[in-house]
N, C-alpha and C positions, 0 to 999 in steps of 0.2 A: 502492501498500500505505501502511494506518494503522499508524504503529508508538508500540507504548510507550514515552513518554520514561521516562532516567531518573531514580531521586529523587536527593533528593541526599544522603541517606544513609542507611544499617543493614545490615542480615545479608543478604551472597554470599551463598546456597547453592548446592555445585557438588553436582549426581547424580554416585554412587561405578559407574558401568559395570550392565552388566547384573542384574537383579536383577527378580525374577518380582512385588513389590509395587512399583514402582516409583510409580505413579500413584499412589498409598494414600501411602509415604514424601511424595511430595511435598506435595502435599494437606498433610499433616498438618504439614510446613515452613513451608508458606503459611499455616494457621492459627496456624499460634506466632511469624509474622512478619518472615517471608523478605522483606525487600522487592524481590531478584531472583535472579532462579532460572539456572543454566547447565546444560543439557545436554550430559554430557560421555560421550561414549561410544566406547571408542577399539577397536573391531573393526569386523568388516567384513561386518557383518550388514544390506546396506543397510536389506532391507525392515521389517526389526525396531523395525531407528534410527527411520525414518520414523514410523513407527507411531507407539511412544512419544515419540519430541518432536512431532508432530500433538499425541497425549493433550495432552500439558502443555502445549502451546500454549494448549488450553482450557481447562484447570485456571489460569494464569496470566490469561488474562485473563479470566474470573471475577474476577478479584480483581485489577488494572488492572495487574499485575506482567510487567516484559519476560520476556519467556524471550531470553536469546541459547544460541549454538549454540557449543560448544567446536570451535576449529579446521574448520569446514566451512559455505562460503558457498553452495553447491548445497542444503545441506541445509533451512539457515535461509531460503533466500529460498522451496525448496521446500513446508516447511509456514508460511510466513508469519511467522517471526520475529521481534522483536527490534531483534535485532543480530548480532552474529560476536564471540566471541575469536580473540585471532591469536594464537600461540605466535610464537616467533623464526622458524621454517620453515616458518609456513602461510600468504606471497605479503604482498603489504601493506593500508595504509588505502584509498588512491584506488579497487582493485582492487572490493574488500570492496562500499565504494559504489558503485563503477561497476553491480554486481548487484543489494544488496538497494536504493537510492534512499539521498538524499542526506540523510534524516532517519533513518536506520536507527544504534541503538549500534554503535556498531565499539572496543573495547575490544583491549589489547594489552600483551603479557605484556612488562616490563623487567627479572627478575630484582634484579638488585643493582645494575642500571647506570641512571644518574641522563642519561647524552650518549646514553643506545636512551629515555628516558623524552622528551628532551625535541624529539629526531627525530622517537619518536611523535604529542606538542603540536605540532609546525610541519608533519605529514599529516593534523594533523583526529583526531586520536584522540578518542571522547568520552570516555573515561578510560583512565588507565595501571594495572598491577596489578606489585609488588613482592612477594617475597619468593623464599625462603622466609623466613622468619622467624625459626624455630622448626624442631625436626627434623620431619622430616613422615613419618607412615609411607606416605603414597600415592608418595610420591618421594623415595627416600631419601638420596641422592646429587646432590639439587638443591643446588645455590648458597647462599649465606647472605647474605642482606642487611640492614643495620642500620638502629635506631632514628632511626639519621640522618640517613642516605636519606628516610625517609619527612617529617624537619624542611626538609629541601634543595628538596625536591621539592614544597614549600607556592609555590615563586615563579614554577611551572606555571599556574596558577592553571588547574586541573582536575584532575576528579575523583579521589583515587585508591584503591586499592584495596589490600590488605594477606592476603596467604596466604600460608600453609605451617606447619603444627605448629601451630595456633590454639587453642585452648582458651577457656572463661569464666573464663580461670585469669589468662591470659598474654595477653587479647586486650585489654583494661582497656588497657596499656602501648602498647599500638597508634593505640587510641581517641586518646590522651592527646598520644599523639605527631605523628597527624590524620590518623591512616587514615577516611578517608570512609567506606567499608563493610574490612566483616571476611568476607572470604571465608573456606569452613568447607565442606570434605567428610564425614574420619569421625565430627567432633566434632560434628556432626546428625544427616548419614544413618547410623551409624555408632552409634548413641546407643539403645538400647531403648527411650526415651519422644523421638520426631522431635522431638515438640509440645512439651514440656518444651523438650529442647536447644533447638532456636531459639528460644523464649522468652528465655531467660537472657543469649542473645547477641543478641538486640532490645531489652535491656530497656540495654543499655552507652545507648543510644542516644536510649532512649524512657524513664529509671529512672521516669515514671512512671504 
């Protein structure tokens, strides 16, 4: 299986569950400069999820952008996604690579824990994600992470993703603290103009 590589930095756009215009808004986010797309859908509709993930794979492939599947290694394998993102209860890095291949992108949620990030790095994770940094409409009760955590995690020598309540106004502090990727759900896919919203985040990494 050929996998799209993780880029150096940029906007990491995460979809926001079932919606009729999913392919259209993801296409807009890609046009706006999203460097990574994660398909996130917590429903049990396996047929629809497979069809949507497959459609997003085609969109991402056209722009050489990796498609990451949230929590579902089997779905990632079925559609040939670039990789998977694992939360606390979603299995381990080695098990995911056993299914997806050594070249797969395997990200791990580390919440507010540097120790969890160290363990993920030691296990061979492709990147670690911290958050929530700000109050999140997607996960209103999520634990909060600090900017110091981003600074301290630089020693991991692994790409770091910041997530949770991020807007174009508060994102610069995360980039300055060392976030390689800004992961956004609502502020991109909840925007009236998805492409313009994506562009605002993309410009944090590429001002020109």
